[in-house]
C-alpha positions as CSV (number, residue, x, y, z in Angstrom):
1,X,8.4,-25.9,17.5
2,X,5.9,-23.7,14.9
3,X,2.8,-22.1,17.0
4,X,0.2,-23.3,14.8
5,X,-2.5,-21.4,17.1
6,X,-1.3,-17.9,15.5
7,X,-4.2,-16.3,13.5
8,X,-2.8,-14.6,10.7
9,X,-4.0,-11.0,9.8
10,X,-5.0,-12.4,6.4
11,X,-5.9,-15.9,5.8
12,X,-3.1,-17.5,4.0
13,X,-5.4,-19.3,1.5
14,X,-6.5,-15.7,0.3
15,X,-3.1,-14.3,0.1
16,X,-2.1,-17.2,-2.3
17,X,-5.4,-16.5,-4.5
18,X,-4.3,-12.9,-4.6
19,X,-0.7,-13.9,-5.5
20,X,-2.4,-16.0,-8.5
21,X,-4.9,-13.5,-9.4
22,X,-2.5,-10.4,-9.7
23,X,0.1,-12.6,-11.4
24,X,-2.3,-13.9,-14.2
25,X,-3.8,-10.3,-14.9
26,X,-0.4,-8.3,-14.3
27,X,-0.1,-7.4,-18.1
28,X,-3.6,-5.9,-18.1
29,X,-3.3,-4.5,-14.6
30,X,-3.3,-0.8,-15.9
31,X,-6.1,-1.2,-18.3
32,X,-8.3,-2.8,-15.8
33,X,-7.8,-0.8,-12.8
34,X,-6.1,2.6,-13.7
35,X,-9.1,4.8,-14.0
36,X,-10.5,3.6,-10.7
37,X,-7.2,3.9,-8.9
38,X,-6.7,7.6,-10.5
39,X,-10.1,8.6,-8.8
40,X,-8.9,7.2,-5.5
41,X,-5.5,9.0,-5.9
42,X,-7.1,12.3,-6.5
43,X,-9.3,11.9,-3.3
44,X,-6.2,11.1,-1.2
45,X,-4.0,13.7,-2.5
46,X,-5.9,16.4,-0.6
47,X,-3.9,14.9,2.5
48,X,-0.5,15.0,0.9
49,X,2.0,17.8,1.0
50,X,3.7,18.8,-2.2
51,X,6.9,17.6,-0.9
52,X,5.8,14.0,0.0
53,X,9.3,12.8,1.1
54,X,9.4,9.2,1.6
55,X,6.6,7.3,0.5
56,X,5.8,3.5,1.4
57,X,3.0,2.1,-1.1
58,X,1.7,-1.1,0.0
59,X,-0.1,-3.1,-2.8
60,X,1.4,-0.8,-5.2
61,X,0.6,-2.6,-8.2
62,X,2.4,-1.3,-11.1
63,X,3.6,2.0,-9.5
64,X,0.6,4.0,-10.7
65,X,0.5,6.1,-7.5
66,X,4.3,7.0,-8.2
67,X,3.5,8.2,-11.6
68,X,0.3,10.1,-10.7
69,X,2.3,12.0,-8.1
70,X,5.2,13.0,-10.3
71,X,3.0,14.0,-13.2
72,X,1.1,16.1,-10.9
73,X,4.1,18.0,-9.4
74,X,4.7,16.4,-6.1
75,X,8.2,15.7,-5.0
76,X,9.0,12.3,-3.9
77,X,12.3,11.7,-2.1
78,X,11.8,7.8,-1.8
79,X,9.4,5.7,-3.0
80,X,9.0,2.1,-1.7
81,X,6.6,0.1,-4.0
82,X,5.6,-3.3,-2.1
83,X,3.4,-6.0,-3.8
84,X,2.6,-9.6,-3.2
85,X,2.7,-10.4,-6.8
86,X,6.0,-11.1,-8.8
87,X,4.6,-10.4,-12.0
88,X,3.2,-7.1,-10.7
89,X,6.6,-6.0,-9.5
90,X,8.3,-6.8,-12.7
91,X,5.7,-4.4,-14.7
92,X,6.3,-1.7,-12.2
93,X,9.9,-2.2,-12.6
94,X,10.0,-2.0,-16.2
95,X,7.8,1.2,-15.9
96,X,9.6,3.1,-13.3
97,X,12.8,3.2,-15.3
98,X,11.9,6.3,-17.2
99,X,10.9,8.1,-13.9
100,X,13.6,10.2,-12.0
101,X,13.0,9.1,-8.6
102,X,14.7,7.1,-6.2
103,X,12.5,3.6,-5.8
104,X,12.8,0.3,-4.4
105,X,10.4,-2.7,-5.5
106,X,9.8,-5.4,-2.8
107,X,7.8,-8.5,-3.3
108,X,6.0,-9.5,0.2
109,X,2.9,-10.1,2.2
110,X,1.3,-7.1,3.5
111,X,1.1,-8.9,6.8
112,X,4.8,-9.1,7.2
113,X,6.6,-5.9,5.9
114,X,10.2,-6.7,5.5
115,X,11.2,-3.2,6.5
116,X,12.9,-2.1,9.9
117,X,11.1,-0.1,12.2
118,X,12.3,3.4,13.0
119,X,10.3,6.2,11.2
120,X,11.5,6.2,7.7
121,X,8.4,7.2,6.0
122,X,6.5,10.3,5.7
123,X,3.4,8.5,4.2
124,X,2.3,4.9,3.9
125,X,-0.6,4.0,1.5
126,X,-2.6,1.2,1.5
127,X,-4.9,1.5,-1.4
128,X,-7.5,-1.0,-2.6
129,X,-5.6,-3.4,-0.5
130,X,-7.5,-4.2,2.7
131,X,-10.9,-5.8,3.1
132,X,-13.3,-5.4,6.1
133,X,-12.6,-9.2,6.8
134,X,-9.0,-8.7,7.6
135,X,-7.4,-7.9,10.9
136,X,-7.2,-4.3,9.8
137,X,-6.1,-2.9,13.3
138,X,-3.3,-5.5,13.5
139,X,-2.0,-4.6,9.9
140,X,-2.2,-0.8,10.5
141,X,-0.2,-1.4,13.7
142,X,2.6,-3.0,12.0
143,X,3.0,0.1,9.5
144,X,2.7,2.9,12.2
145,X,6.0,1.8,13.5
146,X,7.5,2.7,10.0
147,X,6.1,6.3,9.8
148,X,8.0,9.3,11.0
149,X,6.6,11.2,13.8
150,X,4.5,13.6,11.8
151,X,3.7,11.0,9.2
152,X,0.3,9.7,7.8
153,X,-1.3,6.3,7.0
154,X,-3.8,6.8,4.1
155,X,-5.6,3.4,3.4
156,X,-9.0,2.4,1.9
157,X,-10.9,-0.7,3.0
158,X,-13.0,-2.7,0.4
159,X,-16.3,-2.9,2.3
160,X,-18.1,-5.5,0.1
161,X,-17.6,-8.6,-1.8
162,X,-15.0,-8.2,-4.3
163,X,-16.6,-10.8,-6.8
164,X,-19.6,-8.6,-7.4
165,X,-18.6,-5.2,-8.7
166,X,-21.7,-3.6,-8.7
167,X,-21.6,-3.6,-4.7
168,X,-17.8,-3.0,-4.3
169,X,-16.8,0.4,-2.3
170,X,-14.2,1.7,-0.3
171,X,-14.0,4.1,2.5
172,X,-10.8,6.3,2.8
173,X,-9.1,6.2,6.5
174,X,-6.3,8.6,7.5
175,X,-4.0,7.8,10.5
176,X,-1.5,10.0,11.8
177,X,1.4,8.9,14.0
178,X,0.4,11.5,16.6
179,X,-2.9,9.5,17.3
180,X,-0.8,6.7,18.5
181,X,1.0,7.9,21.9
182,X,2.0,4.2,22.5
183,X,4.4,4.4,19.6
184,X,6.1,7.6,20.6
185,X,8.6,6.2,23.2
186,X,9.3,3.3,20.9
187,X,11.1,4.8,18.0
C-alpha cells in the first residue's frame, strides 16, 4: 500500500508546473537566463579547482555550466546533467555534441536523484534550483551521499517570489562532505 503521509521535499504540483514552464521555454532558455547564470558561475568558480573531476549539475538547463567551465580552462572528467524538463535536456544534448567532454544527460525530479550512492562526484551543483519553501536539508542530504570524501556541494537558494523579478535574489552555499561526519562510515 502506498504511504500517502509521506511529505515530498518539493510539492508535486510545483514540480509539474516547473516541467511545463521549462518545456515551454526550452528553445529560448539561453536567451532568457544565460547572462544571469554566467554571473553565478563566476561567483561559484572560486570554490572549484581547475581540475573539476566528476561534476553533477542538478537543474543543468541547457548545459551552460559545462560550456562555461570548458571555455574558461577547467578540466572536467565526467559531467552529469540532470534536469526535470525533457525539452531542456534535448537542447542540452544537441549543444553538447561539440564539446570534448564525457557527459550523460538525465531527465529526473531533483528530489529523487536516480544515481547510486557511493562518492562518484567531486562537485555537485544546484544553481537557481532550490527555493526557500523547499525542504532544502532533505534535498541536500540526498546529494551528500553522492560526493567523494573531499567533495563540495555548491548551491543557491531563491529566497523570494519567482513571479516578481525585482525581488528575486539568491544566496550561495557551499557544503563540504567533511562537514557531515555521519556520512563518513556509510560510503
